[in-house]
Structure formats: C-alpha cells, structure tokens
LUMTIKE-665324 format. One record per residue (C-alpha): residue in one letter; x, y, z; residue number from 1. Coordinates in steps of 0.1 Angstrom, whole numbers, padded with zeros to 4 digits. Each point is the difference from the previous one (the first is absolute). Layout:
N
pt rotor:A x:X y:Y z:Z vextor:NUM .
...
END
This chain:
254
pt rotor:X x:0597 y:-0257 z:0108 vextor:1 .
pt rotor:X x:-0021 y:0006 z:0031 vextor:2 .
pt rotor:X x:0018 y:0007 z:0032 vextor:3 .
pt rotor:X x:-0001 y:-0026 z:0028 vextor:4 .
pt rotor:X x:-0013 y:0008 z:0034 vextor:5 .
pt rotor:X x:0006 y:-0028 z:0026 vextor:6 .
pt rotor:X x:-0027 y:-0005 z:0027 vextor:7 .
pt rotor:X x:0018 y:-0014 z:0030 vextor:8 .
pt rotor:X x:-0030 y:-0004 z:0023 vextor:9 .
pt rotor:X x:0004 y:-0038 z:0001 vextor:10 .
pt rotor:X x:0035 y:0003 z:0013 vextor:11 .
pt rotor:X x:-0017 y:0016 z:0030 vextor:12 .
pt rotor:X x:-0027 y:-0027 z:0000 vextor:13 .
pt rotor:X x:0027 y:-0026 z:0006 vextor:14 .
pt rotor:X x:0016 y:0020 z:0027 vextor:15 .
pt rotor:X x:-0033 y:0006 z:0018 vextor:16 .
pt rotor:X x:-0008 y:-0037 z:-0001 vextor:17 .
pt rotor:X x:0028 y:-0004 z:0027 vextor:18 .
pt rotor:X x:0005 y:0035 z:0014 vextor:19 .
pt rotor:X x:-0035 y:0014 z:0002 vextor:20 .
pt rotor:X x:0001 y:0029 z:0025 vextor:21 .
pt rotor:X x:0038 y:0003 z:-0001 vextor:22 .
pt rotor:X x:0015 y:0028 z:0020 vextor:23 .
pt rotor:X x:0025 y:0026 z:-0011 vextor:24 .
pt rotor:X x:0036 y:-0011 z:0006 vextor:25 .
pt rotor:X x:-0005 y:-0036 z:-0013 vextor:26 .
pt rotor:X x:0011 y:-0011 z:-0034 vextor:27 .
pt rotor:X x:-0029 y:-0022 z:-0013 vextor:28 .
pt rotor:X x:0005 y:-0018 z:-0033 vextor:29 .
pt rotor:X x:-0004 y:0003 z:-0029 vextor:30 .
pt rotor:X x:0009 y:0037 z:-0001 vextor:31 .
pt rotor:X x:-0023 y:0021 z:-0022 vextor:32 .
pt rotor:X x:0028 y:0026 z:-0003 vextor:33 .
pt rotor:X x:0025 y:-0026 z:-0012 vextor:34 .
pt rotor:X x:-0024 y:-0013 z:-0026 vextor:35 .
pt rotor:X x:-0005 y:0036 z:-0013 vextor:36 .
pt rotor:X x:0038 y:0005 z:-0002 vextor:37 .
pt rotor:X x:0005 y:-0033 z:-0019 vextor:38 .
pt rotor:X x:-0028 y:0011 z:-0023 vextor:39 .
pt rotor:X x:0016 y:0034 z:-0005 vextor:40 .
pt rotor:X x:0033 y:-0016 z:-0009 vextor:41 .
pt rotor:X x:-0018 y:-0024 z:-0024 vextor:42 .
pt rotor:X x:-0014 y:0029 z:-0020 vextor:43 .
pt rotor:X x:-0036 y:0003 z:0014 vextor:44 .
pt rotor:X x:-0013 y:0035 z:-0008 vextor:45 .
pt rotor:X x:-0022 y:0005 z:0031 vextor:46 .
pt rotor:X x:-0010 y:-0017 z:0032 vextor:47 .
pt rotor:X x:-0037 y:-0004 z:0009 vextor:48 .
pt rotor:X x:-0014 y:-0008 z:0035 vextor:49 .
pt rotor:X x:-0035 y:0000 z:0013 vextor:50 .
pt rotor:X x:-0004 y:0014 z:0035 vextor:51 .
pt rotor:X x:-0033 y:-0016 z:0009 vextor:52 .
pt rotor:X x:-0021 y:0014 z:0028 vextor:53 .
pt rotor:X x:0002 y:-0034 z:0018 vextor:54 .
pt rotor:X x:0038 y:-0001 z:-0005 vextor:55 .
pt rotor:X x:-0001 y:-0036 z:-0010 vextor:56 .
pt rotor:X x:0034 y:0001 z:-0017 vextor:57 .
pt rotor:X x:0017 y:0034 z:-0007 vextor:58 .
pt rotor:X x:0004 y:0021 z:0031 vextor:59 .
pt rotor:X x:0004 y:0038 z:0003 vextor:60 .
pt rotor:X x:0036 y:-0006 z:0011 vextor:61 .
pt rotor:X x:0007 y:-0018 z:-0033 vextor:62 .
pt rotor:X x:-0014 y:0029 z:-0021 vextor:63 .
pt rotor:X x:0021 y:0025 z:0020 vextor:64 .
pt rotor:X x:0032 y:-0020 z:-0006 vextor:65 .
pt rotor:X x:-0007 y:-0005 z:-0037 vextor:66 .
pt rotor:X x:-0008 y:0036 z:-0005 vextor:67 .
pt rotor:X x:0033 y:0010 z:0017 vextor:68 .
pt rotor:X x:0024 y:-0027 z:-0012 vextor:69 .
pt rotor:X x:-0008 y:-0010 z:-0036 vextor:70 .
pt rotor:X x:0010 y:0021 z:-0030 vextor:71 .
pt rotor:X x:-0028 y:-0010 z:-0024 vextor:72 .
pt rotor:X x:-0035 y:0013 z:0003 vextor:73 .
pt rotor:X x:-0024 y:-0014 z:0027 vextor:74 .
pt rotor:X x:-0036 y:-0006 z:-0010 vextor:75 .
pt rotor:X x:-0022 y:-0002 z:0031 vextor:76 .
pt rotor:X x:-0033 y:-0017 z:-0005 vextor:77 .
pt rotor:X x:-0026 y:0010 z:0026 vextor:78 .
pt rotor:X x:-0037 y:0004 z:0008 vextor:79 .
pt rotor:X x:-0014 y:0034 z:-0010 vextor:80 .
pt rotor:X x:-0006 y:0012 z:0036 vextor:81 .
pt rotor:X x:0010 y:0031 z:0019 vextor:82 .
pt rotor:X x:0021 y:-0021 z:0025 vextor:83 .
pt rotor:X x:0019 y:-0017 z:-0028 vextor:84 .
pt rotor:X x:0005 y:0033 z:-0018 vextor:85 .
pt rotor:X x:0016 y:0014 z:0032 vextor:86 .
pt rotor:X x:0024 y:-0030 z:0001 vextor:87 .
pt rotor:X x:0010 y:0007 z:-0036 vextor:88 .
pt rotor:X x:0005 y:0037 z:0005 vextor:89 .
pt rotor:X x:0023 y:-0008 z:0030 vextor:90 .
pt rotor:X x:0020 y:-0027 z:-0019 vextor:91 .
pt rotor:X x:0000 y:0018 z:-0034 vextor:92 .
pt rotor:X x:0003 y:-0029 z:-0025 vextor:93 .
pt rotor:X x:0005 y:0010 z:-0036 vextor:94 .
pt rotor:X x:-0034 y:-0013 z:-0010 vextor:95 .
pt rotor:X x:-0032 y:-0011 z:0018 vextor:96 .
pt rotor:X x:-0024 y:-0025 z:-0017 vextor:97 .
pt rotor:X x:-0035 y:0002 z:0014 vextor:98 .
pt rotor:X x:-0016 y:-0034 z:0003 vextor:99 .
pt rotor:X x:-0032 y:-0015 z:0013 vextor:100 .
pt rotor:X x:0004 y:-0020 z:0032 vextor:101 .
pt rotor:X x:-0021 y:-0028 z:0016 vextor:102 .
pt rotor:X x:0014 y:-0015 z:0031 vextor:103 .
pt rotor:X x:-0015 y:-0034 z:-0008 vextor:104 .
pt rotor:X x:0017 y:-0003 z:-0034 vextor:105 .
pt rotor:X x:0032 y:-0019 z:-0006 vextor:106 .
pt rotor:X x:0012 y:0025 z:-0025 vextor:107 .
pt rotor:X x:-0015 y:0030 z:-0018 vextor:108 .
pt rotor:X x:-0031 y:-0013 z:-0018 vextor:109 .
pt rotor:X x:-0008 y:0028 z:-0024 vextor:110 .
pt rotor:X x:0005 y:0036 z:-0010 vextor:111 .
pt rotor:X x:-0009 y:0031 z:0020 vextor:112 .
pt rotor:X x:-0034 y:0014 z:-0008 vextor:113 .
pt rotor:X x:0013 y:0035 z:-0007 vextor:114 .
pt rotor:X x:-0031 y:0010 z:-0020 vextor:115 .
pt rotor:X x:-0022 y:-0007 z:0031 vextor:116 .
pt rotor:X x:0021 y:0021 z:0024 vextor:117 .
pt rotor:X x:0014 y:0029 z:-0020 vextor:118 .
pt rotor:X x:-0005 y:0028 z:0026 vextor:119 .
pt rotor:X x:0016 y:-0018 z:0029 vextor:120 .
pt rotor:X x:0029 y:-0014 z:-0020 vextor:121 .
pt rotor:X x:0008 y:0034 z:-0015 vextor:122 .
pt rotor:X x:0006 y:0012 z:0036 vextor:123 .
pt rotor:X x:0024 y:-0028 z:0007 vextor:124 .
pt rotor:X x:0019 y:0005 z:-0032 vextor:125 .
pt rotor:X x:0002 y:0037 z:0007 vextor:126 .
pt rotor:X x:0017 y:-0006 z:0033 vextor:127 .
pt rotor:X x:0025 y:-0023 z:-0016 vextor:128 .
pt rotor:X x:0008 y:0025 z:-0028 vextor:129 .
pt rotor:X x:0006 y:0027 z:0026 vextor:130 .
pt rotor:X x:0027 y:-0024 z:0014 vextor:131 .
pt rotor:X x:0014 y:-0003 z:-0036 vextor:132 .
pt rotor:X x:-0010 y:-0037 z:-0002 vextor:133 .
pt rotor:X x:-0011 y:-0013 z:-0033 vextor:134 .
pt rotor:X x:-0033 y:-0019 z:0001 vextor:135 .
pt rotor:X x:-0012 y:-0031 z:-0019 vextor:136 .
pt rotor:X x:-0034 y:-0015 z:0001 vextor:137 .
pt rotor:X x:-0003 y:-0038 z:-0001 vextor:138 .
pt rotor:X x:-0031 y:-0006 z:-0022 vextor:139 .
pt rotor:X x:-0017 y:-0025 z:-0022 vextor:140 .
pt rotor:X x:0006 y:0005 z:-0037 vextor:141 .
pt rotor:X x:-0032 y:0020 z:-0004 vextor:142 .
pt rotor:X x:-0002 y:0033 z:-0019 vextor:143 .
pt rotor:X x:-0023 y:0015 z:0026 vextor:144 .
pt rotor:X x:0025 y:-0008 z:0027 vextor:145 .
pt rotor:X x:0029 y:0015 z:-0021 vextor:146 .
pt rotor:X x:-0020 y:0032 z:-0004 vextor:147 .
pt rotor:X x:-0007 y:0001 z:0037 vextor:148 .
pt rotor:X x:0037 y:-0005 z:0009 vextor:149 .
pt rotor:X x:0008 y:0029 z:-0022 vextor:150 .
pt rotor:X x:-0026 y:0022 z:0017 vextor:151 .
pt rotor:X x:0014 y:-0006 z:0035 vextor:152 .
pt rotor:X x:0034 y:0011 z:-0012 vextor:153 .
pt rotor:X x:0019 y:-0034 z:-0001 vextor:154 .
pt rotor:X x:0030 y:0002 z:-0023 vextor:155 .
pt rotor:X x:-0001 y:-0038 z:-0006 vextor:156 .
pt rotor:X x:-0024 y:-0028 z:-0003 vextor:157 .
pt rotor:X x:0010 y:-0035 z:0009 vextor:158 .
pt rotor:X x:-0022 y:-0025 z:-0019 vextor:159 .
pt rotor:X x:-0011 y:-0029 z:0022 vextor:160 .
pt rotor:X x:0010 y:-0030 z:-0022 vextor:161 .
pt rotor:X x:-0016 y:-0027 z:0022 vextor:162 .
pt rotor:X x:-0029 y:-0007 z:-0024 vextor:163 .
pt rotor:X x:0026 y:-0005 z:-0028 vextor:164 .
pt rotor:X x:0021 y:-0023 z:0022 vextor:165 .
pt rotor:X x:-0029 y:-0021 z:0010 vextor:166 .
pt rotor:X x:-0016 y:-0008 z:-0034 vextor:167 .
pt rotor:X x:0002 y:-0036 z:-0012 vextor:168 .
pt rotor:X x:-0010 y:0002 z:-0037 vextor:169 .
pt rotor:X x:0017 y:0017 z:-0029 vextor:170 .
pt rotor:X x:-0031 y:0019 z:-0009 vextor:171 .
pt rotor:X x:-0004 y:0014 z:0035 vextor:172 .
pt rotor:X x:0037 y:0010 z:0001 vextor:173 .
pt rotor:X x:-0003 y:0019 z:-0033 vextor:174 .
pt rotor:X x:-0030 y:0018 z:0013 vextor:175 .
pt rotor:X x:0019 y:0010 z:0032 vextor:176 .
pt rotor:X x:0030 y:0012 z:-0020 vextor:177 .
pt rotor:X x:-0022 y:0021 z:-0022 vextor:178 .
pt rotor:X x:-0017 y:0015 z:0030 vextor:179 .
pt rotor:X x:0033 y:0009 z:0016 vextor:180 .
pt rotor:X x:0013 y:0014 z:-0033 vextor:181 .
pt rotor:X x:-0030 y:0024 z:-0003 vextor:182 .
pt rotor:X x:0005 y:0012 z:0036 vextor:183 .
pt rotor:X x:0037 y:0005 z:-0005 vextor:184 .
pt rotor:X x:-0005 y:0020 z:-0032 vextor:185 .
pt rotor:X x:-0026 y:0021 z:0016 vextor:186 .
pt rotor:X x:0022 y:0008 z:0030 vextor:187 .
pt rotor:X x:0029 y:0008 z:-0023 vextor:188 .
pt rotor:X x:-0022 y:0024 z:-0019 vextor:189 .
pt rotor:X x:-0009 y:0018 z:0032 vextor:190 .
pt rotor:X x:0037 y:0005 z:0007 vextor:191 .
pt rotor:X x:0002 y:-0027 z:0028 vextor:192 .
pt rotor:X x:0027 y:-0025 z:0005 vextor:193 .
pt rotor:X x:-0012 y:-0037 z:-0002 vextor:194 .
pt rotor:X x:0012 y:-0027 z:0024 vextor:195 .
pt rotor:X x:-0014 y:-0035 z:0004 vextor:196 .
pt rotor:X x:0001 y:-0028 z:0025 vextor:197 .
pt rotor:X x:-0016 y:-0029 z:0019 vextor:198 .
pt rotor:X x:0004 y:-0036 z:-0010 vextor:199 .
pt rotor:X x:0026 y:0006 z:-0027 vextor:200 .
pt rotor:X x:0026 y:-0027 z:-0002 vextor:201 .
pt rotor:X x:0026 y:-0016 z:-0022 vextor:202 .
pt rotor:X x:-0025 y:-0018 z:-0022 vextor:203 .
pt rotor:X x:-0025 y:0029 z:-0007 vextor:204 .
pt rotor:X x:0020 y:0032 z:0001 vextor:205 .
pt rotor:X x:0014 y:-0001 z:-0035 vextor:206 .
pt rotor:X x:-0034 y:-0002 z:-0017 vextor:207 .
pt rotor:X x:-0012 y:0029 z:0022 vextor:208 .
pt rotor:X x:0028 y:0024 z:-0010 vextor:209 .
pt rotor:X x:-0003 y:-0010 z:-0036 vextor:210 .
pt rotor:X x:-0037 y:0009 z:-0001 vextor:211 .
pt rotor:X x:-0003 y:0029 z:0024 vextor:212 .
pt rotor:X x:0017 y:0032 z:-0011 vextor:213 .
pt rotor:X x:0014 y:0030 z:0020 vextor:214 .
pt rotor:X x:0011 y:-0021 z:0030 vextor:215 .
pt rotor:X x:0024 y:0018 z:0023 vextor:216 .
pt rotor:X x:0005 y:-0025 z:0029 vextor:217 .
pt rotor:X x:-0012 y:-0035 z:0009 vextor:218 .
pt rotor:X x:-0002 y:-0006 z:0037 vextor:219 .
pt rotor:X x:0006 y:-0037 z:0006 vextor:220 .
pt rotor:X x:0005 y:-0017 z:0033 vextor:221 .
pt rotor:X x:-0013 y:-0035 z:0008 vextor:222 .
pt rotor:X x:0013 y:-0017 z:-0031 vextor:223 .
pt rotor:X x:0035 y:0014 z:0004 vextor:224 .
pt rotor:X x:0003 y:-0007 z:0037 vextor:225 .
pt rotor:X x:-0013 y:-0035 z:-0006 vextor:226 .
pt rotor:X x:0026 y:-0006 z:-0027 vextor:227 .
pt rotor:X x:0027 y:0014 z:0023 vextor:228 .
pt rotor:X x:-0005 y:-0029 z:0024 vextor:229 .
pt rotor:X x:0015 y:-0023 z:-0027 vextor:230 .
pt rotor:X x:0025 y:0021 z:-0019 vextor:231 .
pt rotor:X x:0006 y:0030 z:0023 vextor:232 .
pt rotor:X x:-0014 y:0035 z:-0002 vextor:233 .
pt rotor:X x:0026 y:0014 z:-0023 vextor:234 .
pt rotor:X x:-0005 y:-0027 z:-0026 vextor:235 .
pt rotor:X x:-0038 y:0002 z:0003 vextor:236 .
pt rotor:X x:0002 y:0037 z:-0007 vextor:237 .
pt rotor:X x:0023 y:-0005 z:-0029 vextor:238 .
pt rotor:X x:-0023 y:-0026 z:-0016 vextor:239 .
pt rotor:X x:-0030 y:0024 z:0003 vextor:240 .
pt rotor:X x:0020 y:0029 z:-0014 vextor:241 .
pt rotor:X x:0010 y:-0020 z:-0030 vextor:242 .
pt rotor:X x:-0037 y:-0009 z:-0006 vextor:243 .
pt rotor:X x:-0009 y:0037 z:0001 vextor:244 .
pt rotor:X x:0027 y:0009 z:-0024 vextor:245 .
pt rotor:X x:0008 y:-0029 z:-0022 vextor:246 .
pt rotor:X x:-0025 y:-0020 z:-0021 vextor:247 .
pt rotor:X x:0027 y:-0024 z:-0010 vextor:248 .
pt rotor:X x:0006 y:-0010 z:0037 vextor:249 .
pt rotor:X x:-0038 y:-0004 z:0005 vextor:250 .
pt rotor:X x:-0004 y:-0023 z:-0030 vextor:251 .
pt rotor:X x:0029 y:-0022 z:0011 vextor:252 .
pt rotor:X x:-0017 y:-0004 z:0034 vextor:253 .
pt rotor:X x:-0033 y:-0013 z:-0015 vextor:254 .
END
C-alpha cells in the first residue's frame, strides 16, 4: 500500500482569493495549518506544499508553521534555485522536491529536465544534503531522467503522472502505465525511492498502483481538496486511503 501525501496548496489558493497580501496578526481562512492538522489526524503520511517563487498560494509563513507544528513529514516542493535552497535550509523540511516552475502556468506542466542540468542541480542538492534534507526530483517517467536524478544525488524520484491522468483512450493509458512502470523499476534498481503525483484522482489511482510497482508515496492534492468541499476533508482523505489500500472498496465505488 503506497503512503499518501496530501498537497494542501489549494487550501491556500482559496485563502489568497480573499486575503491576498494578508498581514501577520490576522487569521485569514481557510487555515493551511488547520487543514494539515485534520489531515494528520485522518492518517495522511506526509504534507506537501509548493512554495512558488511568485507566492501565488503557499507563503513562507505557512511553511514555517507547518515545519514547526505538524508531526508528520513535510515535503516542500520548490524551484531548483539558490534562493529557494536558502529558504529550505532555513526552514528545514524533512524533504524537498525539486520541480520546474513557469510563472505563466496554472499548475506544474511537466517534469524537471534533470538530464539537461546535472552540474547545477548537483550543487543545489549538495547544499540541501549538508542541511540533512532529503531530496526528490520531480521528473517525467523517462529512464534518462531517472539516471540523471541518481547522478545529482537525489534519494527519491517523483514521477510526473500528468500524461497518464490526461489520456482518453485505453491504449494510451496502458502505454503510460507501462512507461511509468519501467521508470519505477529502474529507479528501484538504482536504490532510489519512488513517489508519484499530478492529476491522480479517485477514478484513476487504483489502476496506477496496480500496474506500477515499488511506489512509496502518492502526492495528491486537487482531487482530495475538491472532494472535501462536499464531504469534508477527513472523509475525503479516508476515501482516498481506502482506494490506496483496498481493492474491494475501489470496485464497489465503480
């Protein structure tokens, strides 16, 4: 059974829709920290947030509070830049996931091109390792990128599952599942941990975990936060956890 990492960026998206530029001392809602605490009580294994350079949702104050106040691991997604690495070293989350970042994108559109930037990324990873922060590389399910992630010293690869989530035919879905399975097996053989995320939801996650081996953590956000609007966050998490761990539940939900 893969572990579940909950991405709570969109709790902050809702907050920023009303409280953009809020000042310390206010209590804008919804609270990112409260969402993390509910998730913690509901059995989530880790909390993921993306501190974007444009601060469109998660703020540095959020990351500091989460790092200080939650008991489960914090996975900080961030651009692979010296400035963001300095933020991470100061905050010291349990894990940093290096992601590509385009300010015009709505959400992360693809994996990090580690193979094309090995020398620079190796320096970033080295700084994070000195601070005893584990490093993950958010990559497309490509063997070349897996090898490159290993060369820069990342302990984990997180497979970008957007292509799998966006296919519309069964043949294309099977092709994507096979591609992700090959990448996962290769990373596992290199001694790396394998996570996955982006676009996974209640209707596609079961097939993914059945076909892709060696998965450690699935980082899922939008689908769970969307479901929580109707059933509450604790129930939305429970439903996803049951899908990750019980095929019987998943079949009854079809």
